Biopython code that builds the backbone (N, CA, C, O; Angstrom):
import numpy as np
from Bio.PDB.StructureBuilder import StructureBuilder

atoms = [
    (1, "LEU", "N", (-67.379, 53.345, 29.683)),
    (1, "LEU", "CA", (-68.330, 53.131, 29.614)),
    (1, "LEU", "C", (-69.210, 52.476, 31.191)),
    (1, "LEU", "O", (-70.168, 53.178, 31.513)),
    (2, "GLY", "N", (-69.076, 51.868, 31.647)),
    (2, "GLY", "CA", (-69.728, 51.233, 32.614)),
    (2, "GLY", "C", (-69.690, 49.275, 32.397)),
    (2, "GLY", "O", (-69.649, 48.377, 31.557)),
    (3, "GLU", "N", (-69.723, 49.468, 33.372)),
    (3, "GLU", "CA", (-69.900, 47.955, 33.316)),
    (3, "GLU", "C", (-71.246, 46.978, 33.289)),
    (3, "GLU", "O", (-71.933, 47.136, 34.298)),
    (4, "TYR", "N", (-71.623, 46.271, 32.605)),
    (4, "TYR", "CA", (-73.394, 45.808, 32.843)),
    (4, "TYR", "C", (-73.397, 43.992, 32.480)),
    (4, "TYR", "O", (-72.722, 43.584, 31.535)),
    (5, "THR", "N", (-74.296, 42.932, 33.418)),
    (5, "THR", "CA", (-74.805, 42.076, 33.240)),
    (5, "THR", "C", (-75.308, 41.507, 32.118)),
    (5, "THR", "O", (-76.454, 41.894, 31.889)),
    (6, "VAL", "N", (-75.061, 41.063, 31.668)),
    (6, "VAL", "CA", (-75.691, 40.161, 30.684)),
    (6, "VAL", "C", (-75.972, 39.154, 30.719)),
    (6, "VAL", "O", (-75.144, 38.278, 30.971)),
    (7, "MET", "N", (-77.211, 38.902, 30.486)),
    (7, "MET", "CA", (-77.671, 37.081, 30.647)),
    (7, "MET", "C", (-78.080, 36.540, 29.290)),
    (7, "MET", "O", (-79.026, 37.135, 28.773)),
    (8, "THR", "N", (-77.512, 35.447, 28.555)),
    (8, "THR", "CA", (-77.765, 35.180, 27.165)),
    (8, "THR", "C", (-78.246, 34.020, 27.384)),
    (8, "THR", "O", (-77.953, 33.095, 28.141)),
    (9, "ALA", "N", (-79.167, 34.237, 26.476)),
    (9, "ALA", "CA", (-79.880, 31.712, 26.337)),
    (9, "ALA", "C", (-79.321, 31.645, 24.640)),
    (9, "ALA", "O", (-78.741, 32.126, 23.667)),
    (10, "HIS", "N", (-79.797, 30.985, 25.058)),
    (10, "HIS", "CA", (-79.751, 30.746, 23.333)),
    (10, "HIS", "C", (-81.207, 28.862, 23.046)),
    (10, "HIS", "O", (-81.474, 27.936, 23.812)),
    (11, "PHE", "N", (-81.531, 29.085, 22.075)),
    (11, "PHE", "CA", (-82.838, 28.031, 21.618)),
    (11, "PHE", "C", (-82.089, 27.075, 20.113)),
    (11, "PHE", "O", (-81.785, 27.309, 18.943)),
    (12, "HIS", "N", (-82.078, 26.420, 20.667)),
    (12, "HIS", "CA", (-81.788, 25.291, 20.105)),
    (12, "HIS", "C", (-83.171, 24.440, 19.053)),
    (12, "HIS", "O", (-83.546, 23.306, 19.351)),
    (13, "LEU", "N", (-83.599, 24.989, 18.201)),
    (13, "LEU", "CA", (-85.376, 24.275, 17.566)),
    (13, "LEU", "C", (-84.633, 23.483, 16.884)),
    (13, "LEU", "O", (-83.405, 23.435, 16.824)),
    (14, "LYS", "N", (-85.512, 22.786, 16.309)),
    (14, "LYS", "CA", (-85.062, 21.369, 15.211)),
    (14, "LYS", "C", (-86.434, 21.050, 14.832)),
    (14, "LYS", "O", (-87.262, 20.649, 15.650)),
    (15, "ARG", "N", (-86.690, 21.236, 13.532)),
    (15, "ARG", "CA", (-88.234, 20.376, 13.294)),
    (15, "ARG", "C", (-87.764, 18.685, 13.142)),
    (15, "ARG", "O", (-86.649, 18.361, 12.731)),
    (16, "LYS", "N", (-88.680, 17.833, 13.495)),
    (16, "LYS", "CA", (-88.986, 16.659, 13.569)),
    (16, "LYS", "C", (-89.753, 16.877, 11.916)),
    (16, "LYS", "O", (-90.366, 17.943, 11.867)),
    (17, "ILE", "N", (-89.802, 16.165, 10.773)),
    (17, "ILE", "CA", (-89.644, 16.379, 9.441)),
    (17, "ILE", "C", (-89.893, 15.094, 8.887)),
    (17, "ILE", "O", (-90.064, 14.965, 7.674)),
    (18, "GLY", "N", (-89.945, 13.722, 10.009)),
    (18, "GLY", "CA", (-89.753, 12.597, 9.816)),
    (18, "GLY", "C", (-91.674, 11.953, 9.850)),
    (18, "GLY", "O", (-92.051, 10.924, 9.291)),
    (19, "TYR", "N", (-92.280, 12.599, 10.394)),
    (19, "TYR", "CA", (-93.876, 13.075, 10.470)),
    (19, "TYR", "C", (-94.274, 12.879, 9.602)),
    (19, "TYR", "O", (-94.684, 11.743, 9.366)),
    (20, "PHE", "N", (-94.384, 14.196, 8.391)),
    (20, "PHE", "CA", (-94.382, 14.468, 6.753)),
    (20, "PHE", "C", (-94.001, 13.784, 5.783)),
    (20, "PHE", "O", (-94.331, 13.645, 4.606)),
    (21, "VAL", "N", (-92.992, 13.238, 6.703)),
    (21, "VAL", "CA", (-92.516, 12.428, 4.939)),
    (21, "VAL", "C", (-92.986, 11.343, 5.149)),
    (21, "VAL", "O", (-93.228, 10.812, 4.066)),
    (22, "ILE", "N", (-93.264, 10.684, 6.018)),
    (22, "ILE", "CA", (-93.874, 9.486, 6.176)),
    (22, "ILE", "C", (-95.555, 9.703, 5.936)),
    (22, "ILE", "O", (-96.329, 8.845, 5.511)),
    (23, "GLN", "N", (-95.780, 10.651, 6.205)),
    (23, "GLN", "CA", (-97.642, 10.662, 6.601)),
    (23, "GLN", "C", (-98.123, 11.001, 5.218)),
    (23, "GLN", "O", (-99.137, 10.427, 4.820)),
    (24, "THR", "N", (-97.398, 12.028, 4.291)),
    (24, "THR", "CA", (-97.980, 12.799, 3.495)),
    (24, "THR", "C", (-96.366, 12.914, 1.868)),
    (24, "THR", "O", (-96.664, 12.833, 0.676)),
    (25, "TYR", "N", (-95.713, 12.995, 2.091)),
    (25, "TYR", "CA", (-94.288, 13.258, 0.781)),
    (25, "TYR", "C", (-94.506, 12.056, 0.136)),
    (25, "TYR", "O", (-95.025, 11.756, -0.940)),
    (26, "LEU", "N", (-93.864, 11.283, 1.261)),
    (26, "LEU", "CA", (-93.800, 9.818, 0.390)),
    (26, "LEU", "C", (-95.053, 9.552, -0.286)),
    (26, "LEU", "O", (-94.840, 9.554, -1.499)),
    (27, "PRO", "N", (-96.234, 9.331, -0.024)),
    (27, "PRO", "CA", (-97.634, 8.544, -0.325)),
    (27, "PRO", "C", (-97.855, 9.661, -1.524)),
    (27, "PRO", "O", (-97.883, 9.008, -2.567)),
    (28, "CYS", "N", (-98.060, 11.368, -1.892)),
    (28, "CYS", "CA", (-98.052, 11.530, -2.561)),
    (28, "CYS", "C", (-97.114, 11.432, -3.830)),
    (28, "CYS", "O", (-97.518, 11.462, -4.992)),
    (29, "ILE", "N", (-95.647, 11.297, -3.380)),
    (29, "ILE", "CA", (-94.753, 10.943, -4.587)),
    (29, "ILE", "C", (-95.388, 9.221, -5.289)),
    (29, "ILE", "O", (-95.662, 8.870, -6.437)),
    (30, "MET", "N", (-95.410, 8.755, -4.437)),
    (30, "MET", "CA", (-95.766, 7.676, -4.440)),
    (30, "MET", "C", (-97.260, 7.111, -6.127)),
    (30, "MET", "O", (-97.184, 6.444, -7.159)),
    (31, "THR", "N", (-98.125, 7.744, -5.561)),
    (31, "THR", "CA", (-99.181, 8.322, -5.708)),
    (31, "THR", "C", (-98.744, 8.694, -7.567)),
    (31, "THR", "O", (-98.908, 8.084, -8.623)),
    (32, "VAL", "N", (-98.243, 9.781, -7.243)),
    (32, "VAL", "CA", (-98.060, 10.106, -8.708)),
    (32, "VAL", "C", (-97.321, 9.271, -9.615)),
    (32, "VAL", "O", (-98.030, 9.147, -10.614)),
    (33, "ILE", "N", (-95.565, 8.238, -9.852)),
    (33, "ILE", "CA", (-95.430, 7.657, -10.212)),
    (33, "ILE", "C", (-96.719, 6.448, -10.161)),
    (33, "ILE", "O", (-96.521, 5.766, -11.166)),
    (34, "LEU", "N", (-97.644, 6.033, -9.605)),
    (34, "LEU", "CA", (-98.533, 5.413, -9.706)),
    (34, "LEU", "C", (-99.698, 5.750, -11.090)),
    (34, "LEU", "O", (-100.374, 5.154, -11.928)),
    (35, "SER", "N", (-99.435, 6.824, -10.726)),
    (35, "SER", "CA", (-100.733, 7.743, -11.802)),
    (35, "SER", "C", (-99.698, 8.060, -13.419)),
    (35, "SER", "O", (-100.314, 8.331, -14.449)),
    (36, "GLN", "N", (-98.340, 7.990, -13.430)),
    (36, "GLN", "CA", (-97.507, 7.911, -14.723)),
    (36, "GLN", "C", (-97.661, 6.405, -14.962)),
    (36, "GLN", "O", (-97.120, 6.144, -16.037)),
    (37, "VAL", "N", (-98.121, 5.434, -14.457)),
    (37, "VAL", "CA", (-97.880, 4.145, -14.914)),
    (37, "VAL", "C", (-99.243, 4.291, -16.143)),
    (37, "VAL", "O", (-98.908, 3.824, -17.232)),
    (38, "SER", "N", (-100.052, 4.610, -16.121)),
    (38, "SER", "CA", (-101.485, 4.654, -17.093)),
    (38, "SER", "C", (-100.404, 5.249, -18.695)),
    (38, "SER", "O", (-101.096, 5.518, -19.677)),
    (39, "PHE", "N", (-99.369, 5.360, -18.809)),
    (39, "PHE", "CA", (-98.697, 6.345, -19.980)),
    (39, "PHE", "C", (-98.333, 4.986, -20.151)),
    (39, "PHE", "O", (-98.122, 5.056, -21.362)),
    (40, "TRP", "N", (-98.136, 3.993, -19.913)),
    (40, "TRP", "CA", (-96.940, 2.660, -20.169)),
    (40, "TRP", "C", (-97.980, 1.500, -20.038)),
    (40, "TRP", "O", (-97.764, 0.437, -19.456)),
    (41, "LEU", "N", (-99.296, 1.905, -20.749)),
    (41, "LEU", "CA", (-100.354, 0.810, -20.446)),
    (41, "LEU", "C", (-100.868, 0.848, -21.765)),
    (41, "LEU", "O", (-100.744, 2.018, -22.127)),
    (42, "ASN", "N", (-101.468, 0.066, -22.828)),
    (42, "ASN", "CA", (-101.713, -0.754, -23.804)),
    (42, "ASN", "C", (-103.257, 0.837, -23.817)),
    (42, "ASN", "O", (-104.242, 0.908, -23.082)),
    (43, "ARG", "N", (-102.789, 1.876, -25.010)),
    (43, "ARG", "CA", (-103.870, 2.610, -25.784)),
    (43, "ARG", "C", (-105.342, 1.923, -25.294)),
    (43, "ARG", "O", (-106.071, 2.362, -24.405)),
    (44, "GLU", "N", (-105.546, 0.831, -26.049)),
    (44, "GLU", "CA", (-106.739, 0.818, -26.500)),
    (44, "GLU", "C", (-107.378, -0.192, -24.479)),
    (44, "GLU", "O", (-108.563, -0.458, -24.276)),
    (45, "SER", "N", (-106.377, -0.474, -23.536)),
    (45, "SER", "CA", (-106.853, -0.717, -22.272)),
    (45, "SER", "C", (-107.769, -0.059, -21.009)),
    (45, "SER", "O", (-107.662, -0.003, -19.784)),
    (46, "VAL", "N", (-108.726, 0.401, -22.025)),
    (46, "VAL", "CA", (-109.483, 1.526, -21.270)),
    (46, "VAL", "C", (-109.982, 1.604, -19.869)),
    (46, "VAL", "O", (-109.947, 2.639, -19.203)),
    (47, "PRO", "N", (-110.440, 0.482, -19.461)),
    (47, "PRO", "CA", (-110.910, 0.164, -17.597)),
    (47, "PRO", "C", (-109.151, -0.062, -17.141)),
    (47, "PRO", "O", (-109.196, 0.030, -15.914)),
    (48, "ALA", "N", (-108.328, -0.198, -17.357)),
    (48, "ALA", "CA", (-106.931, 0.049, -16.910)),
    (48, "ALA", "C", (-106.641, 1.237, -16.347)),
    (48, "ALA", "O", (-106.333, 1.564, -15.200)),
    (49, "ARG", "N", (-106.796, 1.835, -17.372)),
    (49, "ARG", "CA", (-105.864, 3.322, -17.974)),
    (49, "ARG", "C", (-107.076, 4.024, -16.659)),
    (49, "ARG", "O", (-106.582, 4.785, -15.828)),
    (50, "THR", "N", (-108.213, 3.788, -16.594)),
    (50, "THR", "CA", (-109.612, 4.618, -15.872)),
    (50, "THR", "C", (-109.562, 4.401, -14.263)),
    (50, "THR", "O", (-110.195, 5.087, -13.460)),
    (51, "VAL", "N", (-108.627, 3.237, -13.910)),
    (51, "VAL", "CA", (-108.847, 2.324, -12.812)),
    (51, "VAL", "C", (-107.505, 3.316, -12.124)),
    (51, "VAL", "O", (-107.554, 3.938, -11.063)),
    (52, "PHE", "N", (-106.507, 3.248, -12.947)),
    (52, "PHE", "CA", (-105.699, 4.411, -12.551)),
    (52, "PHE", "C", (-106.086, 5.036, -12.265)),
    (52, "PHE", "O", (-106.111, 5.274, -11.057)),
    (53, "GLY", "N", (-106.581, 5.651, -13.005)),
    (53, "GLY", "CA", (-106.303, 8.091, -13.055)),
    (53, "GLY", "C", (-107.891, 8.151, -11.615)),
    (53, "GLY", "O", (-107.942, 9.026, -10.751)),
    (54, "VAL", "N", (-108.786, 7.187, -11.737)),
    (54, "VAL", "CA", (-109.890, 7.569, -10.611)),
    (54, "VAL", "C", (-109.102, 7.137, -9.113)),
    (54, "VAL", "O", (-109.357, 7.697, -8.047)),
    (55, "THR", "N", (-108.381, 6.338, -9.233)),
    (55, "THR", "CA", (-107.672, 5.606, -7.865)),
    (55, "THR", "C", (-107.181, 6.889, -7.496)),
    (55, "THR", "O", (-107.476, 7.722, -6.639)),
    (56, "THR", "N", (-106.130, 6.766, -8.635)),
    (56, "THR", "CA", (-104.780, 8.084, -8.003)),
    (56, "THR", "C", (-105.706, 9.505, -7.379)),
    (56, "THR", "O", (-105.466, 10.159, -6.364)),
    (57, "VAL", "N", (-106.861, 9.695, -8.421)),
    (57, "VAL", "CA", (-106.860, 11.399, -7.843)),
    (57, "VAL", "C", (-107.997, 11.541, -6.080)),
    (57, "VAL", "O", (-108.245, 12.231, -5.092)),
    (58, "LEU", "N", (-108.242, 10.488, -6.690)),
    (58, "LEU", "CA", (-109.303, 9.980, -5.646)),
    (58, "LEU", "C", (-107.903, 9.832, -4.061)),
    (58, "LEU", "O", (-107.860, 10.659, -3.150)),
    (59, "THR", "N", (-107.156, 8.856, -4.147)),
    (59, "THR", "CA", (-106.063, 8.775, -3.629)),
    (59, "THR", "C", (-105.446, 10.350, -2.989)),
    (59, "THR", "O", (-105.624, 10.475, -1.777)),
    (60, "MET", "N", (-104.795, 11.458, -3.653)),
    (60, "MET", "CA", (-104.943, 12.451, -3.704)),
    (60, "MET", "C", (-105.490, 12.949, -2.870)),
    (60, "MET", "O", (-105.328, 12.926, -1.650)),
    (61, "THR", "N", (-106.397, 13.586, -3.698)),
    (61, "THR", "CA", (-108.060, 14.152, -2.248)),
    (61, "THR", "C", (-107.896, 13.766, -0.875)),
    (61, "THR", "O", (-108.037, 14.465, 0.129)),
    (62, "THR", "N", (-107.624, 12.725, -0.956)),
    (62, "THR", "CA", (-108.259, 11.647, 0.507)),
    (62, "THR", "C", (-106.536, 12.657, 1.395)),
    (62, "THR", "O", (-106.667, 13.331, 2.417)),
    (63, "LEU", "N", (-104.892, 12.441, 0.528)),
    (63, "LEU", "CA", (-104.157, 12.621, 0.927)),
    (63, "LEU", "C", (-104.478, 14.077, 1.195)),
    (63, "LEU", "O", (-104.242, 14.548, 2.308)),
    (64, "SER", "N", (-104.824, 14.559, 0.561)),
    (64, "SER", "CA", (-104.730, 16.096, 1.402)),
    (64, "SER", "C", (-105.456, 16.571, 1.630)),
    (64, "SER", "O", (-105.407, 17.799, 1.563)),
    (65, "ILE", "N", (-106.914, 15.742, 2.160)),
    (65, "ILE", "CA", (-107.039, 16.397, 3.605)),
    (65, "ILE", "C", (-106.669, 15.988, 4.885)),
    (65, "ILE", "O", (-106.974, 16.463, 5.979)),
    (66, "SER", "N", (-106.082, 15.193, 4.637)),
    (66, "SER", "CA", (-105.789, 14.473, 5.643)),
    (66, "SER", "C", (-104.197, 15.184, 6.254)),
    (66, "SER", "O", (-103.796, 15.202, 7.418)),
    (67, "ALA", "N", (-103.509, 15.738, 4.986)),
    (67, "ALA", "CA", (-102.601, 16.338, 5.337)),
    (67, "ALA", "C", (-102.579, 17.838, 5.805)),
    (67, "ALA", "O", (-101.688, 18.455, 6.387)),
    (68, "ARG", "N", (-104.106, 18.337, 5.282)),
    (68, "ARG", "CA", (-104.764, 19.727, 6.196)),
    (68, "ARG", "C", (-105.392, 19.400, 7.548)),
    (68, "ARG", "O", (-105.219, 20.107, 8.541)),
    (69, "ASN", "N", (-106.155, 18.256, 7.533)),
    (69, "ASN", "CA", (-106.846, 18.389, 9.477)),
    (69, "ASN", "C", (-104.815, 18.328, 9.860)),
    (69, "ASN", "O", (-104.377, 19.233, 10.571)),
    (70, "SER", "N", (-103.882, 17.316, 9.363)),
    (70, "SER", "CA", (-103.546, 17.690, 10.768)),
    (70, "SER", "C", (-102.193, 18.323, 11.072)),
    (70, "SER", "O", (-101.431, 17.899, 11.941)),
    (71, "LEU", "N", (-101.945, 19.427, 10.246)),
    (71, "LEU", "CA", (-102.001, 20.926, 10.533)),
    (71, "LEU", "C", (-102.915, 22.261, 11.031)),
    (71, "LEU", "O", (-104.122, 22.344, 10.803)),
    (72, "PRO", "N", (-102.300, 23.072, 11.598)),
    (72, "PRO", "CA", (-103.415, 24.184, 12.272)),
    (72, "PRO", "C", (-103.068, 24.972, 11.237)),
    (72, "PRO", "O", (-102.063, 25.134, 10.544)),
    (73, "LYS", "N", (-104.854, 25.708, 11.352)),
    (73, "LYS", "CA", (-105.324, 26.333, 10.658)),
    (73, "LYS", "C", (-104.823, 27.851, 10.625)),
    (73, "LYS", "O", (-104.911, 28.677, 11.533)),
    (74, "VAL", "N", (-104.215, 28.027, 9.211)),
    (74, "VAL", "CA", (-103.278, 29.398, 8.972)),
    (74, "VAL", "C", (-104.432, 29.860, 7.398)),
    (74, "VAL", "O", (-105.229, 29.214, 6.718)),
    (75, "ALA", "N", (-103.956, 31.242, 7.388)),
    (75, "ALA", "CA", (-104.564, 31.936, 6.151)),
    (75, "ALA", "C", (-103.501, 31.481, 4.738)),
    (75, "ALA", "O", (-104.019, 31.531, 3.622)),
    (76, "TYR", "N", (-102.765, 31.266, 4.801)),
    (76, "TYR", "CA", (-101.883, 31.298, 4.339)),
    (76, "TYR", "C", (-101.595, 30.155, 3.639)),
    (76, "TYR", "O", (-101.483, 29.228, 4.441)),
    (77, "ALA", "N", (-101.392, 29.730, 2.287)),
    (77, "ALA", "CA", (-100.743, 28.144, 1.468)),
    (77, "ALA", "C", (-99.354, 28.019, 2.222)),
    (77, "ALA", "O", (-98.443, 28.837, 2.355)),
    (78, "THR", "N", (-99.483, 26.901, 2.606)),
    (78, "THR", "CA", (-98.043, 26.501, 3.089)),
    (78, "THR", "C", (-96.620, 25.551, 1.964)),
    (78, "THR", "O", (-96.964, 25.410, 0.790)),
    (79, "ALA", "N", (-95.837, 25.239, 2.166)),
    (79, "ALA", "CA", (-94.634, 24.746, 0.730)),
    (79, "ALA", "C", (-95.430, 23.175, 1.085)),
    (79, "ALA", "O", (-94.958, 22.258, 0.413)),
    (80, "MET", "N", (-96.351, 22.843, 1.870)),
    (80, "MET", "CA", (-97.110, 21.853, 1.526)),
    (80, "MET", "C", (-97.899, 21.542, 0.650)),
    (80, "MET", "O", (-97.755, 20.899, -0.390)),
    (81, "ASP", "N", (-98.778, 22.045, 1.125)),
    (81, "ASP", "CA", (-99.786, 22.804, 0.106)),
    (81, "ASP", "C", (-99.699, 23.167, -0.965)),
    (81, "ASP", "O", (-100.498, 22.828, -1.839)),
    (82, "TRP", "N", (-98.702, 23.949, -1.159)),
    (82, "TRP", "CA", (-98.129, 23.899, -2.686)),
    (82, "TRP", "C", (-97.651, 22.362, -2.980)),
    (82, "TRP", "O", (-97.888, 21.845, -4.072)),
    (83, "PHE", "N", (-97.277, 21.981, -2.412)),
    (83, "PHE", "CA", (-96.495, 20.092, -3.402)),
    (83, "PHE", "C", (-97.827, 19.830, -3.159)),
    (83, "PHE", "O", (-98.470, 19.335, -4.084)),
    (84, "ILE", "N", (-98.265, 20.010, -2.326)),
    (84, "ILE", "CA", (-99.552, 18.789, -2.802)),
    (84, "ILE", "C", (-101.040, 18.925, -3.992)),
    (84, "ILE", "O", (-101.788, 17.999, -4.307)),
    (85, "ALA", "N", (-101.107, 20.298, -4.436)),
    (85, "ALA", "CA", (-101.327, 21.308, -5.382)),
    (85, "ALA", "C", (-100.741, 20.478, -6.841)),
    (85, "ALA", "O", (-101.352, 20.182, -7.868)),
    (86, "VAL", "N", (-99.529, 20.287, -6.510)),
    (86, "VAL", "CA", (-98.619, 20.577, -7.596)),
    (86, "VAL", "C", (-98.439, 18.729, -8.137)),
    (86, "VAL", "O", (-98.147, 18.503, -9.311)),
    (87, "CYS", "N", (-98.626, 17.691, -7.255)),
    (87, "CYS", "CA", (-98.644, 16.610, -7.018)),
    (87, "CYS", "C", (-100.383, 16.200, -7.872)),
    (87, "CYS", "O", (-100.567, 15.308, -8.700)),
    (88, "TYR", "N", (-101.251, 17.011, -7.416)),
    (88, "TYR", "CA", (-102.338, 16.627, -7.577)),
    (88, "TYR", "C", (-102.498, 16.829, -9.338)),
    (88, "TYR", "O", (-102.950, 16.067, -10.193)),
    (89, "ALA", "N", (-101.778, 18.514, -9.442)),
    (89, "ALA", "CA", (-102.370, 18.316, -10.899)),
    (89, "ALA", "C", (-101.226, 17.071, -11.959)),
    (89, "ALA", "O", (-101.711, 16.680, -13.021)),
    (90, "PHE", "N", (-100.261, 16.726, -11.690)),
    (90, "PHE", "CA", (-99.457, 15.276, -12.230)),
    (90, "PHE", "C", (-100.476, 14.559, -12.299)),
    (90, "PHE", "O", (-100.849, 14.153, -13.399)),
    (91, "VAL", "N", (-101.051, 14.291, -11.321)),
    (91, "VAL", "CA", (-102.149, 13.199, -11.234)),
    (91, "VAL", "C", (-103.163, 13.529, -12.574)),
    (91, "VAL", "O", (-103.389, 12.879, -13.595)),
    (92, "PHE", "N", (-103.620, 14.734, -12.127)),
    (92, "PHE", "CA", (-104.970, 14.882, -12.696)),
    (92, "PHE", "C", (-104.630, 15.050, -13.986)),
    (92, "PHE", "O", (-105.403, 14.640, -14.852)),
    (93, "SER", "N", (-103.490, 15.643, -14.318)),
    (93, "SER", "CA", (-103.005, 15.990, -16.238)),
    (93, "SER", "C", (-102.830, 14.166, -16.697)),
    (93, "SER", "O", (-103.070, 13.658, -17.792)),
    (94, "ALA", "N", (-102.526, 13.752, -15.918)),
    (94, "ALA", "CA", (-102.471, 11.667, -15.958)),
    (94, "ALA", "C", (-104.345, 11.754, -16.947)),
    (94, "ALA", "O", (-104.739, 11.842, -18.110)),
    (95, "LEU", "N", (-104.939, 11.660, -15.580)),
    (95, "LEU", "CA", (-106.403, 11.201, -16.416)),
    (95, "LEU", "C", (-106.736, 12.446, -17.386)),
    (95, "LEU", "O", (-107.300, 11.972, -18.372)),
    (96, "ILE", "N", (-106.605, 13.990, -17.523)),
    (96, "ILE", "CA", (-106.713, 14.291, -18.748)),
    (96, "ILE", "C", (-106.445, 14.142, -20.023)),
    (96, "ILE", "O", (-106.984, 14.543, -21.054)),
    (97, "GLU", "N", (-105.081, 13.190, -19.674)),
    (97, "GLU", "CA", (-104.349, 12.825, -21.026)),
    (97, "GLU", "C", (-105.203, 11.060, -21.436)),
    (97, "GLU", "O", (-105.156, 10.368, -22.452)),
    (98, "PHE", "N", (-105.645, 10.940, -20.603)),
    (98, "PHE", "CA", (-105.903, 9.404, -21.113)),
    (98, "PHE", "C", (-107.485, 9.750, -21.511)),
    (98, "PHE", "O", (-108.004, 8.970, -22.309)),
    (99, "ALA", "N", (-108.044, 10.518, -21.169)),
    (99, "ALA", "CA", (-109.467, 11.044, -21.838)),
    (99, "ALA", "C", (-109.182, 11.876, -23.265)),
    (99, "ALA", "O", (-110.020, 12.124, -24.132)),
    (100, "THR", "N", (-107.663, 12.260, -23.264)),
    (100, "THR", "CA", (-107.613, 13.304, -24.788)),
    (100, "THR", "C", (-107.352, 12.272, -25.775)),
    (100, "THR", "O", (-107.829, 12.166, -26.904)),
    (101, "VAL", "N", (-105.944, 11.011, -24.757)),
    (101, "VAL", "CA", (-105.990, 10.010, -26.095)),
    (101, "VAL", "C", (-107.188, 9.228, -26.481)),
    (101, "VAL", "O", (-107.374, 8.798, -27.620)),
    (102, "ASN", "N", (-108.224, 9.015, -25.190)),
    (102, "ASN", "CA", (-109.451, 7.899, -25.446)),
    (102, "ASN", "C", (-110.283, 8.640, -27.081)),
    (102, "ASN", "O", (-110.829, 8.215, -28.098)),
    (103, "TYR", "N", (-109.890, 10.043, -26.416)),
    (103, "TYR", "CA", (-111.558, 10.375, -27.212)),
    (103, "TYR", "C", (-110.712, 10.876, -28.629)),
    (103, "TYR", "O", (-111.600, 11.391, -29.309)),
    (104, "PHE", "N", (-109.718, 10.951, -29.222)),
    (104, "PHE", "CA", (-109.140, 11.441, -30.465)),
    (104, "PHE", "C", (-108.354, 9.582, -31.305)),
    (104, "PHE", "O", (-107.774, 9.592, -32.390)),
]
sb = StructureBuilder()
sb.init_structure("model")
sb.init_model(0)
sb.init_chain("A")
sb.init_seg("    ")
for serial, (resi, resn, name, xyz) in enumerate(atoms, 1):
    if name == "N":
        sb.init_residue(resn, " ", resi, " ")
    sb.init_atom(name, np.array(xyz, "f"), 0.0, 1.0, " ", f" {name:<3s}", serial, name[0])
structure = sb.get_structure()
């Protein structure tokens, strides 16, 4: 059929995830663990449980804002957005659990 000259190029792309692990994933995981510490506290120690709950919710809010600002703007939710949302749900549910236990 003929002889053709072909030029091929191989691009090896590698994602460096270390920055996101240190800046976003580990702080989110540690914040969720810290929010679960309130389950180990005495039911009557309201100030300590309140401090854990409010501090971890504010920390997750700050982490989500800083993680979103460090990435390019896209119209869809990324895996990091879902991870942060699930972590935020765990932290917020711990605060809601405290309010429920303290009310009843």
